[in-house]
C-alpha positions in Angstrom: -30.4 -37.8 127.9 -27.2 -39.6 128.3 -27.1 -42.4 125.8 -26.0 -45.0 128.3 -29.1 -44.2 130.4 -31.2 -44.1 127.3 -30.2 -47.6 126.3 -30.7 -48.9 129.8 -34.2 -47.3 130.0 -35.3 -48.7 126.7 -33.6 -52.1 126.7 -36.8 -53.8 128.1 -39.0 -52.5 125.4 -40.7 -55.5 123.6 -39.8 -56.1 120.0 -42.8 -58.4 119.6 -45.3 -55.6 118.7 -44.6 -55.8 115.0 -47.1 -57.3 112.6 -46.5 -61.0 111.7 -45.1 -60.3 108.3 -42.3 -58.2 109.7 -40.3 -61.0 111.4 -38.4 -63.7 109.7 -37.1 -67.0 111.0 -34.2 -66.6 113.3 -30.6 -66.8 112.0 -29.0 -70.1 111.2 -25.3 -70.7 112.2 -23.7 -73.0 109.7 -20.2 -73.3 111.2 -18.2 -72.0 114.1 -14.5 -71.1 114.0 -12.7 -72.4 117.1 -9.5 -74.2 118.1 -10.9 -77.6 116.9 -12.9 -76.5 113.9 -11.5 -74.4 111.1 -14.8 -73.8 109.4 -15.8 -70.1 109.2 -18.9 -68.9 110.9 -21.8 -68.3 108.5 -25.0 -66.7 109.4 -28.2 -65.8 107.6 -31.5 -67.1 106.2 -33.0 -67.9 102.9 -30.9 -66.5 100.0 -28.9 -64.3 102.3 -25.9 -65.9 104.0 -22.7 -64.2 105.2 -19.4 -65.2 106.7 -18.9 -63.3 110.0 -15.4 -61.7 110.4 -15.2 -59.7 113.7 -12.5 -57.1 114.2 -11.9 -57.0 110.4 -10.4 -53.5 110.4 -6.8 -53.7 111.7 -6.0 -50.6 113.7 -2.3 -49.8 114.2 -1.0 -50.0 117.8 -0.4 -46.2 118.0 -4.1 -45.6 117.8 -7.1 -46.8 119.9 -10.7 -47.2 119.1 -12.9 -44.9 121.2 -16.5 -46.0 120.5 -16.8 -46.8 116.8 -19.8 -45.1 115.2 -20.2 -45.1 111.4 -18.8 -46.6 108.3 -18.7 -45.8 104.5 -17.1 -47.5 101.4 -15.5 -45.6 98.5 -15.5 -46.8 94.8 -12.2 -48.6 95.3 -13.5 -50.7 98.1 -11.7 -48.8 100.9 -13.6 -48.5 104.2 -13.8 -45.2 106.2 -14.6 -45.5 109.9 -15.4 -42.7 112.3 -15.3 -43.1 116.0 -16.6 -40.7 118.6 -13.2 -40.2 120.2 -12.4 -38.4 123.5 -12.4 -34.6 123.7 -9.1 -34.5 125.7 -7.2 -36.5 123.0 -7.1 -33.5 120.7 -4.3 -34.9 118.4 -5.8 -38.4 117.9 -7.6 -38.9 114.6 -11.3 -39.6 114.5 -11.4 -41.1 110.9 -9.5 -44.2 109.8 -9.2 -45.6 106.3 -8.7 -49.3 105.5 -8.0 -51.1 102.2 -10.3 -53.9 100.9 -8.4 -56.4 103.1 -8.8 -54.5 106.3 -5.3 -53.0 106.4 -4.8 -49.5 107.7 -4.0 -46.9 105.0 -4.3 -43.4 106.7 -6.2 -41.4 109.3 -7.2 -37.8 109.8 -10.1 -35.7 111.3 -8.7 -34.8 114.7 -11.1 -31.8 114.6 -14.0 -34.2 115.2 -12.4 -35.9 118.2 -14.8 -36.2 121.0 -17.9 -35.9 118.8 -17.4 -37.9 115.6 -20.6 -39.5 114.5 -21.9 -39.7 110.9 -19.8 -40.4 107.7 -21.0 -40.9 104.2 -19.3 -40.9 100.7 -20.8 -39.2 97.7 -19.5 -39.1 94.1 -19.8 -35.7 92.5 -18.6 -35.6 88.9 -15.3 -37.6 88.8 -14.5 -37.1 92.5 -15.7 -38.6 95.7 -16.3 -36.6 98.9 -16.7 -37.4 102.6 -19.6 -35.8 104.5 -19.0 -35.9 108.2 -21.1 -34.7 111.1 -20.2 -34.4 114.8 -22.3 -33.8 117.9 -21.5 -33.4 121.7 -19.5 -30.1 122.1 -18.7 -29.8 118.4 -22.1 -29.6 116.7 -20.9 -29.3 113.2 -20.9 -31.0 109.8 -18.4 -30.8 106.9 -17.6 -31.8 103.4 -14.1 -33.2 102.8 -12.1 -34.9 100.1 -11.0 -38.5 100.7 -7.6 -37.3 102.0 -9.3 -35.3 104.8 -9.0 -31.8 103.3 -12.0 -29.6 104.2 -14.1 -28.2 101.4 -16.5 -26.5 103.8 -17.6 -26.8 107.4 -20.9 -25.5 108.8 -22.8 -25.3 112.1 -26.4 -25.1 113.3 -28.9 -23.7 110.7 -30.3 -20.8 112.6 -32.7 -19.9 109.8 -34.7 -23.0 110.8 -35.7 -21.1 114.0 -35.4 -24.2 116.2 -32.1 -23.6 118.0 -31.0 -21.6 121.0 -29.2 -18.3 120.5 -25.5 -18.6 119.6 -25.9 -22.4 118.9 -24.0 -21.8 115.6 -21.2 -19.5 116.9 -20.6 -20.7 120.4 -21.5 -24.4 120.5 -21.2 -26.1 123.9 -21.8 -29.6 125.1 -25.4 -28.7 126.2 -28.1 -31.2 125.1 -31.7 -30.4 124.5 -34.3 -30.0 121.7 -33.1 -26.5 121.0 -29.6 -27.8 120.4 -27.9 -29.0 117.2 -26.8 -32.6 117.4 -26.5 -33.9 113.8 -26.2 -37.6 113.2 -26.5 -38.8 109.6 -26.8 -37.8 105.9 -28.8 -38.8 102.8 -28.4 -37.6 99.2 -31.0 -35.9 97.0 -30.9 -36.0 93.2 -30.5 -32.2 92.9 -27.0 -32.5 94.4 -28.2 -31.4 97.8 -28.6 -33.5 100.9 -30.7 -34.2 104.0 -29.2 -34.0 107.5 -30.9 -35.7 110.5 -30.6 -33.8 113.8 -31.0 -37.1 115.7 -30.0 -36.0 119.2 -31.1 -32.3 119.2 -34.2 -30.8 117.6 -35.4 -34.2 116.2 -35.9 -32.7 112.7 -34.6 -33.5 109.2 -32.9 -30.5 107.5 -32.7 -30.1 103.7 -29.7 -28.4 102.2 -28.7 -27.5 98.6 -25.5 -28.7 96.9 -23.4 -25.9 98.5 -24.5 -26.7 102.0 -27.1 -23.9 102.3 -30.1 -24.7 104.5 -33.4 -24.8 102.6 -36.1 -26.3 104.9 -36.8 -28.9 107.5 -39.6 -31.3 108.6 -40.4 -33.5 111.6 -40.0 -32.5 115.2 -40.5 -34.3 118.6 -43.3 -36.7 118.8 -44.5 -40.3 118.8 -44.8 -41.0 115.1 -46.6 -40.2 111.8 -44.1 -37.5 110.8 -42.8 -36.7 114.3 -39.7 -38.3 115.8 -38.1 -39.5 119.0 -34.4 -39.6 118.0 -34.4 -39.6 114.2 -30.9 -41.1 114.2 -30.5 -42.5 110.7 -31.7 -41.4 107.2 -31.5 -42.7 103.6 -33.1 -42.3 100.2 -34.7 -45.6 99.3 -34.3 -45.8 95.5 -35.0 -49.5 95.1 -36.8 -50.5 91.9 -40.5 -51.0 91.7 -41.5 -48.0 93.8 -41.3 -44.3 93.9 -38.2 -43.0 95.7 -38.8 -42.5 99.4 -37.0 -41.0 102.4 -36.6 -43.6 105.2 -35.9 -42.3 108.7 -34.8 -44.5 111.5 -37.0 -43.2 114.4 -34.8 -44.9 116.9 -36.5 -44.4 120.3 -39.9 -45.2 118.7 -38.4 -48.5 117.5 -39.7 -47.9 114.0 -38.9 -46.8 110.5 -40.9 -43.9 109.0 -41.2 -43.4 105.2 -41.8 -40.1 103.4 -42.0 -38.7 99.9 -39.0 -36.8 98.7 -40.9 -33.7 99.6 -41.2 -34.8 103.2 -44.8 -35.9 103.2 -45.4 -38.8 105.6 -46.3 -42.1 104.0 -46.2 -44.9 106.6 -44.5 -46.3 109.7 -42.9 -49.8 109.9 -42.6 -51.0 113.6 -40.8 -54.0 115.0 -37.2 -52.8 115.4 -34.9 -52.4 118.4 -33.4 -48.9 118.3 -32.9 -48.8 114.5 -29.8 -46.7 114.0 -29.2 -46.1 110.2 -30.2 -47.3 106.8 -28.7 -48.1 103.4 -29.8 -49.9 100.2 -28.2 -52.3 97.7 -30.2 -53.7 94.8 -33.5 -54.9 96.3 -32.3 -54.8 99.9 -32.8 -52.2 102.7 -30.2 -52.6 105.4 -31.0 -51.6 109.0 -28.5 -51.9 111.9 -30.3 -52.1 115.3 -28.6 -51.1 118.5 -30.6 -54.0 120.0 -28.0 -56.5 118.8 -28.8 -57.4 115.2 -28.7 -56.3 111.6 -31.9 -56.6 109.5 -32.3 -56.9 105.8 -35.6 -56.0 104.2 -36.6 -57.0 100.7 -39.5 -56.2 98.4 -42.6 -54.8 100.0 -40.4 -53.9 103.0 -40.6 -57.4 104.4 -37.8 -58.8 106.5 -35.8 -61.4 104.6 -32.9 -61.9 107.2 -31.8 -60.9 110.6 -28.1 -61.4 111.1 -25.9 -62.1 114.2 -28.9 -61.6 116.5 -28.4 -61.5 120.3 -31.4 -59.5 121.3 -32.6 -61.5 124.2 -29.2 -61.5 126.0 -28.3 -57.9 125.3 -31.7 -56.5 126.3 -32.0 -58.6 129.5 -32.0 -56.9 132.8 -28.3 -57.5 133.3 -27.5 -57.0 129.6 -26.2 -53.4 129.9 -22.8 -54.6 131.1 -22.2 -56.6 127.9 -21.2 -53.4 126.0 -18.2 -52.7 128.2 -17.1 -56.3 128.8 -15.7 -57.9 125.6 -15.3 -61.2 127.4 -19.1 -61.6 127.2 -19.2 -61.0 123.5 -20.0 -64.1 121.5 -18.6 -65.0 118.1 -21.2 -64.5 115.4 -23.3 -62.2 117.6 -23.6 -58.5 117.7 -23.8 -56.2 120.7 -24.8 -52.8 119.5 -24.7 -52.2 115.7 -24.7 -48.5 115.3 -24.1 -48.3 111.5 -23.7 -50.6 108.6 -23.0 -50.2 104.9 -22.8 -52.4 101.8 -19.7 -53.2 99.8 -19.9 -53.3 96.0 -20.5 -57.1 96.1 -23.2 -57.0 98.7 -21.0 -57.7 101.7 -21.8 -55.7 104.8 -19.5 -53.7 107.1 -20.8 -53.1 110.7 -19.6 -50.6 113.3 -20.8 -51.2 116.8 -21.4 -48.7 119.6 -18.9 -50.2 122.1 -16.3 -48.4 124.0 -13.4 -50.5 122.8 -14.7 -50.3 119.2 -15.4 -53.1 116.8 -15.8 -53.2 113.0 -17.0 -56.5 111.5 -17.4 -57.7 108.0 -20.2 -59.9 106.9 -18.8 -61.4 103.7 -21.5 -62.4 101.3 -21.4 -66.1 100.4 
């Protein structure tokens, strides 16, 4: 299904079905930057407050954002941003790198233009690598160094027996549950990784350290180990519990948790199109396409919801907000598609908006 139609069809879904211990008090706004007040805008609850800096990443004039998708931070604090791009702009890069102050450093990845989606950074030995996946007509994933040089690139895992003939050798723009539409990665301790097919077969694939397919779990369904758009994935290694796989079951508006072997554990409802996940210390970070970023603490309880604008964005006329930046409000999100932590606990957010937007939530 076209994602614009999908969001329109699901925007009216109530977020009030969660159990009472899932929701936290709404965000407090402690100051607003405008022409008469120089105070920064700060949002958050309890122990978690952040200064909101919209359009933090400064893109040079020779480039244009084309629907920002995902973000990742390397060990030096540089931010890597991938946007979907446009198929016809073959020479335009899809990946941009910014220094810790938001200044442009370099760009690459024109091979992902028109389908750029997931991006993560993993340290292997003394070197860091990018893992990138692309959907639409590309249907591929790759390992690269931080300069954009390809280590390997792969396509649909046909051994999984869930894909149409030639999906790996002749990928097209066709959609369907027999198509390969990878969205995001998570790392396993054996050097391998998990890859979520969030828009295609609705499964999670397991690979070894060399990118060889090993197994998969999931499939289409309404929960308890089955998915409706398993868009984001992460290994939850927070202290005080056994490591778990967390899957953002986006169209079911829930998180699902699994053992590292893929055995279903539990479902946590109460989210608005959760798109991805990441951890930092005791926190689990969930960007939601329904206009907010959520932080969960111990026992998976919500401790803060940041820059929330759910009611306005999911209203009957809210679909137009995505394409009309004049309706965006300072300190409010439209469609957070991915978010990641910086080393100090600050948060970088990429939004699914056609003109692109990358914001920084600076921890205060």
